[in-house]
All heavy atoms as TSV, in Angstrom:
chain	resi	resn	atom	element	x	y	z
A	1	GLU	N	N	127.767	163.501	98.730
A	1	GLU	CA	C	126.890	164.155	99.731
A	1	GLU	C	C	125.423	163.707	99.555
A	1	GLU	O	O	124.731	163.427	100.464
A	1	GLU	CB	C	126.936	165.661	99.548
A	1	GLU	CG	C	128.300	166.263	99.880
A	1	GLU	CD	C	128.390	167.699	99.527
A	1	GLU	OE1	O	127.403	168.352	99.097
A	1	GLU	OE2	O	129.473	168.263	99.648
A	2	TYR	N	N	124.960	163.654	98.259
A	2	TYR	CA	C	123.510	163.395	98.015
A	2	TYR	C	C	123.285	161.837	98.231
A	2	TYR	O	O	122.150	161.527	98.736
A	2	TYR	CB	C	123.164	163.777	96.617
A	2	TYR	CG	C	123.231	165.283	96.458
A	2	TYR	CD1	C	124.294	165.863	95.769
A	2	TYR	CD2	C	122.258	166.087	97.023
A	2	TYR	CE1	C	124.353	167.242	95.611
A	2	TYR	CE2	C	122.353	167.491	96.935
A	2	TYR	CZ	C	123.389	168.029	96.147
A	2	TYR	OH	O	123.479	169.398	96.057
A	3	VAL	N	N	124.251	161.085	98.003
A	3	VAL	CA	C	124.086	159.623	98.231
A	3	VAL	C	C	124.011	159.415	99.759
A	3	VAL	O	O	123.153	158.654	100.249
A	3	VAL	CB	C	125.226	158.863	97.610
A	3	VAL	CG1	C	125.269	157.408	98.064
A	3	VAL	CG2	C	125.240	158.920	96.101
A	4	ASP	N	N	124.843	160.116	100.489
A	4	ASP	CA	C	124.782	160.022	101.966
A	4	ASP	C	C	123.482	160.517	102.512
A	4	ASP	O	O	122.849	159.990	103.403
A	4	ASP	CB	C	125.964	160.811	102.633
A	4	ASP	CG	C	127.313	160.192	102.343
A	4	ASP	OD1	O	127.354	159.017	102.010
A	4	ASP	OD2	O	128.316	160.900	102.444
A	5	LEU	N	N	123.003	161.628	101.966
A	5	LEU	CA	C	121.653	162.172	102.407
A	5	LEU	C	C	120.538	161.219	102.126
A	5	LEU	O	O	119.653	160.928	102.934
A	5	LEU	CB	C	121.383	163.534	101.687
A	5	LEU	CG	C	120.119	164.190	102.010
A	5	LEU	CD1	C	120.010	164.457	103.490
A	5	LEU	CD2	C	119.992	165.493	101.250
A	6	LYS	N	N	120.594	160.530	100.987
A	6	LYS	CA	C	119.622	159.531	100.625
A	6	LYS	C	C	119.670	158.382	101.671
A	6	LYS	O	O	118.599	157.931	102.121
A	6	LYS	CB	C	119.875	158.926	99.223
A	6	LYS	CG	C	118.857	157.864	98.807
A	6	LYS	CD	C	119.261	157.429	97.388
A	6	LYS	CE	C	118.414	156.348	96.916
A	6	LYS	NZ	N	118.274	155.128	97.680
A	7	GLU	N	N	120.807	157.969	102.057
A	7	GLU	CA	C	121.007	156.843	103.020
A	7	GLU	C	C	120.504	157.346	104.386
A	7	GLU	O	O	119.917	156.547	105.135
A	7	GLU	CB	C	122.457	156.423	103.080
A	7	GLU	CG	C	122.910	155.743	101.825
A	7	GLU	CD	C	122.051	154.528	101.413
A	7	GLU	OE1	O	121.628	153.746	102.322
A	7	GLU	OE2	O	121.685	154.411	100.189
A	8	ASP	N	N	120.771	158.587	104.777
A	8	ASP	CA	C	120.219	159.105	106.037
A	8	ASP	C	C	118.734	159.084	106.055
A	8	ASP	O	O	118.126	158.719	107.124
A	8	ASP	CB	C	120.734	160.543	106.275
A	8	ASP	CG	C	122.206	160.668	106.572
A	8	ASP	OD1	O	122.790	159.623	106.883
A	8	ASP	OD2	O	122.836	161.735	106.460
A	9	ILE	N	N	118.050	159.474	104.947
A	9	ILE	CA	C	116.656	159.463	104.896
A	9	ILE	C	C	116.103	158.061	105.046
A	9	ILE	O	O	115.139	157.816	105.713
A	9	ILE	CB	C	116.158	160.180	103.633
A	9	ILE	CG1	C	116.448	161.606	103.738
A	9	ILE	CG2	C	114.667	159.868	103.343
A	9	ILE	CD1	C	116.125	162.409	102.537
A	10	ASN	N	N	116.764	157.096	104.360
A	10	ASN	CA	C	116.385	155.688	104.492
A	10	ASN	C	C	116.496	155.185	105.934
A	10	ASN	O	O	115.631	154.465	106.423
A	10	ASN	CB	C	117.252	154.787	103.531
A	10	ASN	CG	C	116.920	154.998	102.088
A	10	ASN	OD1	O	115.837	155.515	101.715
A	10	ASN	ND2	N	117.817	154.566	101.239
A	11	SER	N	N	117.505	155.610	106.605
A	11	SER	CA	C	117.651	155.230	108.064
A	11	SER	C	C	116.570	155.830	108.939
A	11	SER	O	O	116.055	155.115	109.791
A	11	SER	CB	C	119.068	155.703	108.595
A	11	SER	OG	O	120.060	155.047	107.894
A	12	ILE	N	N	116.231	157.065	108.683
A	12	ILE	CA	C	115.153	157.735	109.382
A	12	ILE	C	C	113.856	156.974	109.169
A	12	ILE	O	O	113.059	156.767	110.051
A	12	ILE	CB	C	115.060	159.165	109.047
A	12	ILE	CG1	C	116.219	159.943	109.572
A	12	ILE	CG2	C	113.744	159.853	109.458
A	12	ILE	CD1	C	116.334	161.366	109.036
A	13	ASN	N	N	113.651	156.602	107.954
A	13	ASN	CA	C	112.377	155.909	107.599
A	13	ASN	C	C	112.316	154.623	108.399
A	13	ASN	O	O	111.238	154.197	108.863
A	13	ASN	CB	C	112.374	155.580	106.079
A	13	ASN	CG	C	111.935	156.764	105.257
A	13	ASN	OD1	O	111.321	157.740	105.828
A	13	ASN	ND2	N	112.224	156.753	104.019
A	14	LYS	N	N	113.384	153.838	108.434
A	14	LYS	CA	C	113.393	152.574	109.165
A	14	LYS	C	C	113.177	152.763	110.702
A	14	LYS	O	O	112.412	152.083	111.327
A	14	LYS	CB	C	114.633	151.837	108.881
A	14	LYS	CG	C	114.757	151.239	107.542
A	14	LYS	CD	C	116.123	150.569	107.349
A	14	LYS	CE	C	116.202	150.108	105.866
A	14	LYS	NZ	N	117.500	149.543	105.521
A	15	LYS	N	N	113.982	153.783	111.203
A	15	LYS	CA	C	113.929	154.062	112.666
A	15	LYS	C	C	112.530	154.540	113.116
A	15	LYS	O	O	111.992	154.147	114.177
A	15	LYS	CB	C	114.917	155.063	113.007
A	15	LYS	CG	C	115.054	155.367	114.504
A	15	LYS	CD	C	116.214	156.297	114.844
A	15	LYS	CE	C	116.377	156.521	116.281
A	15	LYS	NZ	N	117.388	157.356	116.663
A	16	PHE	N	N	111.862	155.383	112.384
A	16	PHE	CA	C	110.649	155.972	112.758
A	16	PHE	C	C	109.394	155.525	112.006
A	16	PHE	O	O	108.344	156.130	112.067
A	16	PHE	CB	C	110.704	157.554	112.699
A	16	PHE	CG	C	111.725	158.087	113.594
A	16	PHE	CD1	C	112.939	158.561	113.081
A	16	PHE	CD2	C	111.492	158.198	114.960
A	16	PHE	CE1	C	113.887	159.041	113.958
A	16	PHE	CE2	C	112.435	158.763	115.808
A	16	PHE	CZ	C	113.667	159.172	115.274
A	17	ASP	N	N	109.583	154.479	111.194
A	17	ASP	CA	C	108.547	153.942	110.327
A	17	ASP	C	C	107.944	155.082	109.516
A	17	ASP	O	O	106.655	155.222	109.482
A	17	ASP	CB	C	107.428	153.204	111.215
A	17	ASP	CG	C	106.544	152.334	110.315
A	17	ASP	OD1	O	107.014	151.866	109.270
A	17	ASP	OD2	O	105.378	152.163	110.660
A	18	ALA	N	N	108.735	155.914	108.964
A	18	ALA	CA	C	108.330	157.078	108.162
A	18	ALA	C	C	108.281	156.669	106.654
A	18	ALA	O	O	108.773	155.592	106.274
A	18	ALA	CB	C	109.237	158.206	108.379
A	19	MET	N	N	107.823	157.567	105.886
A	19	MET	CA	C	107.757	157.343	104.413
A	19	MET	C	C	108.352	158.522	103.591
A	19	MET	O	O	107.758	158.983	102.606
A	19	MET	CB	C	106.314	157.057	104.003
A	19	MET	CG	C	105.738	155.774	104.535
A	19	MET	SD	S	103.999	155.559	104.194
A	19	MET	CE	C	103.997	155.639	102.409
A	20	LEU	N	N	109.400	159.145	104.168
A	20	LEU	CA	C	110.058	160.244	103.498
A	20	LEU	C	C	110.690	159.683	102.164
A	20	LEU	O	O	111.208	158.538	102.109
A	20	LEU	CB	C	111.155	160.828	104.361
A	20	LEU	CG	C	110.721	161.329	105.649
A	20	LEU	CD1	C	111.919	161.733	106.539
A	20	LEU	CD2	C	109.737	162.547	105.509
A	21	LYS	N	N	110.733	160.565	101.163
A	21	LYS	CA	C	111.367	160.183	99.878
A	21	LYS	C	C	112.340	161.242	99.520
A	21	LYS	O	O	112.047	162.478	99.683
A	21	LYS	CB	C	110.307	159.984	98.815
A	21	LYS	CG	C	109.410	158.859	99.086
A	21	LYS	CD	C	108.397	158.534	98.017
A	21	LYS	CE	C	107.517	157.451	98.488
A	21	LYS	NZ	N	106.862	156.763	97.592
A	22	PHE	N	N	113.502	160.856	99.034
A	22	PHE	CA	C	114.550	161.765	98.506
A	22	PHE	C	C	114.590	161.741	97.015
A	22	PHE	O	O	114.669	160.714	96.385
A	22	PHE	CB	C	115.876	161.265	99.080
A	22	PHE	CG	C	117.015	162.126	98.584
A	22	PHE	CD1	C	117.282	163.350	99.155
A	22	PHE	CD2	C	117.819	161.685	97.533
A	22	PHE	CE1	C	118.344	164.136	98.663
A	22	PHE	CE2	C	118.888	162.427	97.027
A	22	PHE	CZ	C	119.105	163.703	97.683
A	23	THR	N	N	114.519	162.906	96.462
A	23	THR	CA	C	114.662	163.075	95.045
A	23	THR	C	C	115.727	164.170	94.760
A	23	THR	O	O	115.632	165.248	95.296
A	23	THR	CB	C	113.372	163.486	94.329
A	23	THR	OG1	O	112.377	162.500	94.626
A	23	THR	CG2	C	113.548	163.643	92.886
A	24	TRP	N	N	116.797	163.783	94.084
A	24	TRP	CA	C	117.851	164.709	93.704
A	24	TRP	C	C	117.488	165.319	92.341
A	24	TRP	O	O	117.466	164.610	91.362
A	24	TRP	CB	C	119.175	163.992	93.739
A	24	TRP	CG	C	120.386	164.859	93.338
A	24	TRP	CD1	C	120.383	166.214	93.260
A	24	TRP	CD2	C	121.649	164.421	93.037
A	24	TRP	NE1	N	121.618	166.641	92.900
A	24	TRP	CE2	C	122.448	165.512	92.752
A	24	TRP	CE3	C	122.284	163.124	92.924
A	24	TRP	CZ2	C	123.786	165.442	92.394
A	24	TRP	CZ3	C	123.590	163.081	92.552
A	24	TRP	CH2	C	124.310	164.197	92.277
A	25	ILE	N	N	117.221	166.610	92.280
A	25	ILE	CA	C	116.916	167.336	91.060
A	25	ILE	C	C	118.199	168.146	90.795
A	25	ILE	O	O	118.481	169.057	91.468
A	25	ILE	CB	C	115.647	168.147	91.174
A	25	ILE	CG1	C	114.525	167.302	91.542
A	25	ILE	CG2	C	115.459	168.847	89.795
A	25	ILE	CD1	C	113.274	168.044	91.892
A	26	THR	N	N	118.863	167.736	89.677
A	26	THR	CA	C	120.090	168.402	89.321
A	26	THR	C	C	119.896	169.507	88.298
A	26	THR	O	O	118.850	169.546	87.661
A	26	THR	CB	C	121.116	167.291	88.755
A	26	THR	OG1	O	120.613	166.940	87.486
A	26	THR	CG2	C	121.231	166.233	89.642
A	27	ASP	N	N	120.886	170.315	88.182
A	27	ASP	CA	C	120.822	171.397	87.179
A	27	ASP	C	C	122.137	171.409	86.360
A	27	ASP	O	O	122.999	170.664	86.508
A	27	ASP	CB	C	120.620	172.739	87.867
A	27	ASP	CG	C	121.690	173.131	88.847
A	27	ASP	OD1	O	122.595	172.288	89.049
A	27	ASP	OD2	O	121.735	174.240	89.312
A	28	GLY	N	N	122.198	172.332	85.416
A	28	GLY	CA	C	123.360	172.567	84.657
A	28	GLY	C	C	123.406	171.746	83.419
A	28	GLY	O	O	122.663	170.807	83.159
A	29	ASN	N	N	124.318	172.166	82.491
A	29	ASN	CA	C	124.453	171.510	81.243
A	29	ASN	C	C	125.449	170.349	81.224
A	29	ASN	O	O	125.628	169.679	80.261
A	29	ASN	CB	C	124.886	172.501	80.163
A	29	ASN	CG	C	123.738	173.462	79.861
A	29	ASN	OD1	O	122.613	173.156	79.915
A	29	ASN	ND2	N	124.079	174.672	79.472
A	30	HIS	N	N	126.132	170.201	82.414
A	30	HIS	CA	C	127.157	169.114	82.458
A	30	HIS	C	C	126.515	167.688	82.126
A	30	HIS	O	O	127.146	166.909	81.509
A	30	HIS	CB	C	127.746	169.140	83.884
A	30	HIS	CG	C	128.638	167.976	84.069
A	30	HIS	ND1	N	129.889	167.775	83.415
A	30	HIS	CD2	C	128.524	166.761	84.807
A	30	HIS	CE1	C	130.449	166.695	83.737
A	30	HIS	NE2	N	129.675	165.994	84.597
A	31	TRP	N	N	125.306	167.450	82.548
A	31	TRP	CA	C	124.690	166.232	82.290
A	31	TRP	C	C	124.438	165.967	80.813
A	31	TRP	O	O	124.170	164.822	80.401
A	31	TRP	CB	C	123.391	166.038	83.088
A	31	TRP	CG	C	123.535	166.267	84.489
A	31	TRP	CD1	C	123.046	167.254	85.286
A	31	TRP	CD2	C	124.221	165.382	85.433
A	31	TRP	NE1	N	123.365	167.155	86.616
A	31	TRP	CE2	C	124.123	165.976	86.759
A	31	TRP	CE3	C	125.003	164.261	85.303
A	31	TRP	CZ2	C	124.663	165.462	87.845
A	31	TRP	CZ3	C	125.610	163.694	86.433
A	31	TRP	CH2	C	125.414	164.275	87.704
A	32	LEU	N	N	124.548	166.975	79.976
A	32	LEU	CA	C	124.322	166.803	78.566
A	32	LEU	C	C	125.592	166.437	77.820
A	32	LEU	O	O	125.543	165.967	76.649
A	32	LEU	CB	C	123.744	168.134	77.907
A	32	LEU	CG	C	122.403	168.586	78.548
A	32	LEU	CD1	C	122.014	169.912	77.941
A	32	LEU	CD2	C	121.294	167.527	78.371
A	33	SER	N	N	126.729	166.624	78.436
A	33	SER	CA	C	128.012	166.248	77.851
A	33	SER	C	C	128.210	164.706	77.988
A	33	SER	O	O	127.586	164.103	78.839
A	33	SER	CB	C	129.168	166.985	78.611
A	33	SER	OG	O	129.331	166.389	79.852
A	34	PRO	N	N	129.067	164.172	77.110
A	34	PRO	CA	C	129.343	162.691	77.206
A	34	PRO	C	C	129.751	162.215	78.554
A	34	PRO	O	O	129.232	161.247	79.142
A	34	PRO	CB	C	130.360	162.450	76.207
A	34	PRO	CG	C	130.154	163.535	75.124
A	34	PRO	CD	C	129.778	164.761	75.968
A	35	ASP	N	N	130.662	163.000	79.193
A	35	ASP	CA	C	131.106	162.627	80.555
A	35	ASP	C	C	129.995	162.759	81.598
A	35	ASP	O	O	129.821	161.903	82.486
A	35	ASP	CB	C	132.288	163.512	81.025
A	35	ASP	CG	C	133.601	163.092	80.319
A	35	ASP	OD1	O	133.679	161.961	79.856
A	35	ASP	OD2	O	134.520	163.977	80.277
A	36	GLY	N	N	129.256	163.853	81.461
A	36	GLY	CA	C	128.173	164.044	82.357
A	36	GLY	C	C	127.098	162.993	82.242
A	36	GLY	O	O	126.532	162.523	83.233
A	37	GLU	N	N	126.754	162.645	81.028
A	37	GLU	CA	C	125.689	161.533	80.824
A	37	GLU	C	C	126.230	160.259	81.386
A	37	GLU	O	O	125.469	159.515	82.038
A	37	GLU	CB	C	125.458	161.394	79.309
A	37	GLU	CG	C	124.351	160.488	79.034
A	37	GLU	CD	C	124.024	160.399	77.547
A	37	GLU	OE1	O	124.467	161.316	76.768
A	37	GLU	OE2	O	123.310	159.428	77.155
A	38	ASN	N	N	127.500	159.936	81.243
A	38	ASN	CA	C	128.046	158.681	81.855
A	38	ASN	C	C	127.982	158.773	83.356
A	38	ASN	O	O	127.620	157.746	84.003
A	38	ASN	CB	C	129.493	158.450	81.397
A	38	ASN	CG	C	129.581	158.070	79.934
A	38	ASN	OD1	O	128.625	157.544	79.338
A	38	ASN	ND2	N	130.663	158.350	79.323
A	39	ASN	N	N	128.349	159.991	83.962
A	39	ASN	CA	C	128.265	160.088	85.407
A	39	ASN	C	C	126.795	159.948	85.911
A	39	ASN	O	O	126.567	159.331	86.960
A	39	ASN	CB	C	128.821	161.430	85.892
A	39	ASN	CG	C	130.286	161.495	85.696
A	39	ASN	OD1	O	130.982	160.514	85.602
A	39	ASN	ND2	N	130.835	162.686	85.604
A	40	PHE	N	N	125.869	160.597	85.222
A	40	PHE	CA	C	124.433	160.508	85.584
A	40	PHE	C	C	124.008	159.131	85.547
A	40	PHE	O	O	123.390	158.581	86.486
A	40	PHE	CB	C	123.698	161.348	84.594
A	40	PHE	CG	C	122.228	161.532	84.936
A	40	PHE	CD1	C	121.815	162.414	85.945
A	40	PHE	CD2	C	121.256	160.841	84.252
A	40	PHE	CE1	C	120.512	162.571	86.240
A	40	PHE	CE2	C	119.869	160.979	84.566
A	40	PHE	CZ	C	119.553	161.809	85.594
A	41	THR	N	N	124.278	158.330	84.450
A	41	THR	CA	C	123.899	156.952	84.341
A	41	THR	C	C	124.536	156.101	85.474
A	41	THR	O	O	123.825	155.223	86.051
A	41	THR	CB	C	124.260	156.431	82.938
A	41	THR	OG1	O	123.643	157.220	81.991
A	41	THR	CG2	C	123.843	154.977	82.794
A	42	ASP	N	N	125.831	156.337	85.686
A	42	ASP	CA	C	126.465	155.574	86.765
A	42	ASP	C	C	125.887	155.836	88.104
A	42	ASP	O	O	125.618	154.818	88.866
A	42	ASP	CB	C	127.935	155.956	86.814
A	42	ASP	CG	C	128.776	155.158	87.806
A	42	ASP	OD1	O	128.704	153.918	87.814
A	42	ASP	OD2	O	129.456	155.767	88.704
A	43	LEU	N	N	125.622	157.037	88.485
A	43	LEU	CA	C	124.969	157.352	89.753
A	43	LEU	C	C	123.574	156.658	89.841
A	43	LEU	O	O	123.219	156.111	90.966
A	43	LEU	CB	C	124.782	158.883	89.965
A	43	LEU	CG	C	126.059	159.599	90.367
A	43	LEU	CD1	C	125.875	161.097	90.225
A	43	LEU	CD2	C	126.432	159.208	91.833
A	44	LYS	N	N	122.790	156.818	88.814
A	44	LYS	CA	C	121.423	156.200	88.866
A	44	LYS	C	C	121.538	154.698	89.011
A	44	LYS	O	O	120.758	154.061	89.712
A	44	LYS	CB	C	120.660	156.532	87.602
A	44	LYS	CG	C	120.097	157.968	87.652
A	44	LYS	CD	C	119.042	158.151	86.596
A	44	LYS	CE	C	117.877	157.372	86.836
A	44	LYS	NZ	N	116.705	157.989	87.226
A	45	THR	N	N	122.469	154.063	88.308
A	45	THR	CA	C	122.546	152.608	88.366
A	45	THR	C	C	123.095	152.160	89.745
A	45	THR	O	O	122.547	151.155	90.291
A	45	THR	CB	C	123.621	152.157	87.245
A	45	THR	OG1	O	123.172	152.569	86.054
A	45	THR	CG2	C	123.772	150.645	87.298
A	46	ARG	N	N	124.054	152.877	90.377
A	46	ARG	CA	C	124.588	152.403	91.594
A	46	ARG	C	C	123.836	152.822	92.901
A	46	ARG	O	O	123.801	152.069	93.866
A	46	ARG	CB	C	126.034	152.888	91.729
A	46	ARG	CG	C	126.951	152.261	90.653
A	46	ARG	CD	C	128.360	152.586	90.776
A	46	ARG	NE	N	128.695	153.666	91.681
A	46	ARG	CZ	C	129.951	153.951	92.050
A	46	ARG	NH1	N	130.974	153.231	91.633
A	46	ARG	NH2	N	130.186	154.943	92.846
A	47	TYR	N	N	123.220	153.924	92.866
A	47	TYR	CA	C	122.642	154.543	94.073
A	47	TYR	C	C	121.189	154.852	94.086
A	47	TYR	O	O	120.535	154.927	95.079
A	47	TYR	CB	C	123.442	155.741	94.485
A	47	TYR	CG	C	124.859	155.527	94.719
A	47	TYR	CD1	C	125.881	156.006	93.899
A	47	TYR	CD2	C	125.297	154.776	95.852
A	47	TYR	CE1	C	127.218	155.792	94.013
A	47	TYR	CE2	C	126.671	154.567	96.056
A	47	TYR	CZ	C	127.596	155.073	95.175
A	47	TYR	OH	O	128.894	154.809	95.359
A	48	PHE	N	N	120.617	155.139	92.911
A	48	PHE	CA	C	119.302	155.616	92.800
A	48	PHE	C	C	118.468	154.607	91.997
A	48	PHE	O	O	118.504	154.606	90.816
A	48	PHE	CB	C	119.246	157.018	92.189
A	48	PHE	CG	C	120.046	158.046	92.983
A	48	PHE	CD1	C	121.343	158.259	92.749
A	48	PHE	CD2	C	119.383	158.707	94.028
A	48	PHE	CE1	C	122.001	159.198	93.504
A	48	PHE	CE2	C	120.087	159.613	94.775
A	48	PHE	CZ	C	121.382	159.850	94.560
A	49	THR	N	N	117.729	153.800	92.722
A	49	THR	CA	C	117.035	152.639	92.115
A	49	THR	C	C	115.656	152.986	91.428
A	49	THR	O	O	115.244	152.288	90.583
A	49	THR	CB	C	116.841	151.507	93.074
A	49	THR	OG1	O	116.105	151.973	94.229
A	49	THR	CG2	C	118.241	150.995	93.550
A	50	GLN	N	N	115.044	154.031	91.928
A	50	GLN	CA	C	113.762	154.373	91.398
A	50	GLN	C	C	113.909	155.503	90.379
A	50	GLN	O	O	114.803	156.322	90.482
A	50	GLN	CB	C	112.814	154.923	92.527
A	50	GLN	CG	C	112.626	153.885	93.583
A	50	GLN	CD	C	111.837	152.660	93.113
A	50	GLN	OE1	O	110.919	152.773	92.378
A	50	GLN	NE2	N	112.261	151.516	93.571
A	51	ASP	N	N	113.053	155.488	89.318
A	51	ASP	CA	C	113.141	156.545	88.321
A	51	ASP	C	C	113.079	157.966	88.825
A	51	ASP	O	O	113.754	158.866	88.290
A	51	ASP	CB	C	112.124	156.327	87.227
A	51	ASP	CG	C	112.352	155.086	86.339
A	51	ASP	OD1	O	113.507	154.600	86.252
A	51	ASP	OD2	O	111.402	154.604	85.742
A	52	TRP	N	N	112.402	158.200	89.875
A	52	TRP	CA	C	112.166	159.533	90.357
A	52	TRP	C	C	113.204	159.960	91.374
A	52	TRP	O	O	113.200	161.073	91.835
A	52	TRP	CB	C	110.746	159.634	90.993
A	52	TRP	CG	C	110.480	158.482	91.889
A	52	TRP	CD1	C	109.838	157.364	91.639
A	52	TRP	CD2	C	110.837	158.441	93.334
A	52	TRP	NE1	N	109.719	156.583	92.764
A	52	TRP	CE2	C	110.445	157.183	93.814
A	52	TRP	CE3	C	111.534	159.278	94.138
A	52	TRP	CZ2	C	110.669	156.747	95.118
A	52	TRP	CZ3	C	111.816	158.848	95.471
A	52	TRP	CH2	C	111.346	157.599	95.925
A	53	GLU	N	N	114.171	159.144	91.758
A	53	GLU	CA	C	115.132	159.452	92.765
A	53	GLU	C	C	116.243	160.427	92.333
A	53	GLU	O	O	116.789	161.161	93.151
A	53	GLU	CB	C	115.809	158.143	93.319
A	53	GLU	CG	C	114.869	157.434	94.216
A	53	GLU	CD	C	115.487	156.201	94.818
A	53	GLU	OE1	O	116.362	155.563	94.135
A	53	GLU	OE2	O	115.232	155.837	95.940
A	54	MET	N	N	116.542	160.384	91.050
A	54	MET	CA	C	117.570	161.341	90.526
A	54	MET	C	C	117.091	161.825	89.229
A	54	MET	O	O	116.976	161.042	88.226
A	54	MET	CB	C	118.930	160.649	90.424
A	54	MET	CG	C	120.038	161.574	90.012
A	54	MET	SD	S	121.598	160.712	89.879
A	54	MET	CE	C	122.646	161.982	89.339
A	55	LEU	N	N	116.868	163.134	89.113
A	55	LEU	CA	C	116.318	163.669	87.816
A	55	LEU	C	C	117.140	164.945	87.538
A	55	LEU	O	O	117.541	165.712	88.415
A	55	LEU	CB	C	114.853	164.016	88.008
A	55	LEU	CG	C	113.917	162.913	88.452
A	55	LEU	CD1	C	112.532	163.494	88.848
A	55	LEU	CD2	C	113.755	161.945	87.354
A	56	ASN	N	N	117.167	165.245	86.272
A	56	ASN	CA	C	117.602	166.598	85.836
A	56	ASN	C	C	116.414	167.404	85.555
A	56	ASN	O	O	115.259	166.878	85.711
A	56	ASN	CB	C	118.567	166.560	84.596
A	56	ASN	CG	C	117.918	165.967	83.388
A	56	ASN	OD1	O	116.701	166.008	83.225
A	56	ASN	ND2	N	118.740	165.385	82.560
A	57	TYR	N	N	116.546	168.697	85.363
A	57	TYR	CA	C	115.343	169.566	85.188
A	57	TYR	C	C	114.411	169.039	84.089
A	57	TYR	O	O	113.205	169.037	84.250
A	57	TYR	CB	C	115.695	170.950	84.822
A	57	TYR	CG	C	116.269	171.837	85.968
A	57	TYR	CD1	C	117.149	172.795	85.832
A	57	TYR	CD2	C	115.665	171.642	87.238
A	57	TYR	CE1	C	117.530	173.607	86.861
A	57	TYR	CE2	C	116.100	172.353	88.269
A	57	TYR	CZ	C	117.048	173.369	88.078
A	57	TYR	OH	O	117.416	174.203	89.158
A	58	ASN	N	N	114.945	168.547	82.998
A	58	ASN	CA	C	114.086	168.062	81.882
A	58	ASN	C	C	113.274	166.823	82.290
A	58	ASN	O	O	112.054	166.778	82.101
A	58	ASN	CB	C	114.899	167.827	80.673
A	58	ASN	CG	C	115.443	169.063	79.994
A	58	ASN	OD1	O	114.898	170.147	80.105
A	58	ASN	ND2	N	116.544	168.863	79.321
A	59	LEU	N	N	113.970	165.890	82.963
A	59	LEU	CA	C	113.245	164.704	83.339
A	59	LEU	C	C	112.230	165.068	84.425
A	59	LEU	O	O	111.162	164.437	84.521
A	59	LEU	CB	C	114.191	163.682	83.899
A	59	LEU	CG	C	115.134	163.041	82.795
A	59	LEU	CD1	C	116.220	162.179	83.458
A	59	LEU	CD2	C	114.305	162.183	81.907
A	60	PHE	N	N	112.628	165.936	85.366
A	60	PHE	CA	C	111.709	166.381	86.402
A	60	PHE	C	C	110.411	166.996	85.779
A	60	PHE	O	O	109.330	166.612	86.213
A	60	PHE	CB	C	112.305	167.383	87.314
A	60	PHE	CG	C	111.434	167.936	88.381
A	60	PHE	CD1	C	110.914	167.130	89.429
A	60	PHE	CD2	C	111.003	169.249	88.333
A	60	PHE	CE1	C	110.104	167.589	90.369
A	60	PHE	CE2	C	110.150	169.759	89.321
A	60	PHE	CZ	C	109.701	168.900	90.346
A	61	SER	N	N	110.516	167.806	84.813
A	61	SER	CA	C	109.370	168.399	84.161
A	61	SER	C	C	108.495	167.348	83.494
A	61	SER	O	O	107.240	167.413	83.602
A	61	SER	CB	C	109.835	169.377	83.041
A	61	SER	OG	O	110.479	170.439	83.612
A	62	GLU	N	N	109.113	166.380	82.862
A	62	GLU	CA	C	108.342	165.296	82.221
A	62	GLU	C	C	107.680	164.410	83.302
A	62	GLU	O	O	106.528	163.925	83.105
A	62	GLU	CB	C	109.286	164.402	81.435
A	62	GLU	CG	C	109.770	165.074	80.186
A	62	GLU	CD	C	110.813	164.201	79.453
A	62	GLU	OE1	O	110.979	163.052	79.755
A	62	GLU	OE2	O	111.609	164.722	78.611
A	63	MET	N	N	108.327	164.213	84.426
A	63	MET	CA	C	107.709	163.204	85.459
A	63	MET	C	C	106.879	163.856	86.481
A	63	MET	O	O	106.252	163.130	87.265
A	63	MET	CB	C	108.909	162.417	86.097
A	63	MET	CG	C	109.665	161.557	85.145
A	63	MET	SD	S	110.737	160.392	85.992
A	63	MET	CE	C	109.554	159.318	86.835
A	64	LEU	N	N	106.822	165.206	86.516
A	64	LEU	CA	C	106.070	165.887	87.597
A	64	LEU	C	C	104.687	165.427	87.715
A	64	LEU	O	O	104.160	165.165	88.838
A	64	LEU	CB	C	106.179	167.392	87.401
A	64	LEU	CG	C	105.550	168.236	88.438
A	64	LEU	CD1	C	106.131	167.955	89.856
A	64	LEU	CD2	C	105.653	169.703	88.085
A	65	PRO	N	N	103.848	165.257	86.612
A	65	PRO	CA	C	102.517	164.743	86.793
A	65	PRO	C	C	102.422	163.425	87.501
A	65	PRO	O	O	101.551	163.189	88.378
A	65	PRO	CB	C	102.018	164.691	85.382
A	65	PRO	CG	C	102.814	165.680	84.617
A	65	PRO	CD	C	104.226	165.578	85.208
A	66	ASN	N	N	103.374	162.581	87.258
A	66	ASN	CA	C	103.356	161.252	87.855
A	66	ASN	C	C	103.810	161.371	89.347
A	66	ASN	O	O	103.292	160.663	90.196
A	66	ASN	CB	C	104.353	160.277	87.195
A	66	ASN	CG	C	103.796	159.898	85.821
A	66	ASN	OD1	O	102.559	159.871	85.586
A	66	ASN	ND2	N	104.677	159.613	84.959
A	67	LEU	N	N	104.696	162.266	89.646
A	67	LEU	CA	C	105.157	162.448	91.026
A	67	LEU	C	C	104.050	163.000	91.920
A	67	LEU	O	O	104.006	162.712	93.081
A	67	LEU	CB	C	106.388	163.353	91.014
A	67	LEU	CG	C	107.640	162.841	90.385
A	67	LEU	CD1	C	108.697	163.930	90.319
A	67	LEU	CD2	C	108.214	161.685	91.191
A	68	LEU	N	N	103.209	163.816	91.357
A	68	LEU	CA	C	102.140	164.385	92.126
A	68	LEU	C	C	101.033	163.449	92.445
A	68	LEU	O	O	100.232	163.741	93.314
A	68	LEU	CB	C	101.614	165.647	91.335
A	68	LEU	CG	C	102.533	166.834	91.190
A	68	LEU	CD1	C	101.943	167.884	90.308
A	68	LEU	CD2	C	102.927	167.389	92.547
A	69	LYS	N	N	100.951	162.361	91.751
A	69	LYS	CA	C	99.826	161.389	92.055
A	69	LYS	C	C	100.065	160.691	93.308
A	69	LYS	O	O	100.533	160.190	93.995
A	69	LYS	CB	C	99.817	160.289	90.875
A	69	LYS	CG	C	99.307	160.876	89.626
A	69	LYS	CD	C	99.238	159.876	88.527
A	69	LYS	CE	C	98.764	160.524	87.274
A	69	LYS	NZ	N	98.805	159.543	86.149
């Protein structure tokens, strides 16, 4: 769903010459498990090319000052 939403936003940007940005901020402890960490890495590698496009709460907290710039 989130990958599709990201692609929809990219299409809108192209169609309307917009500059919308999609960031998926995830929650839960699943990402801390070995399977979750592998899934997180796989999603980031395949679909989310910028560091700020897919974040968990901890990464979001760390990157927030940079995102606000």
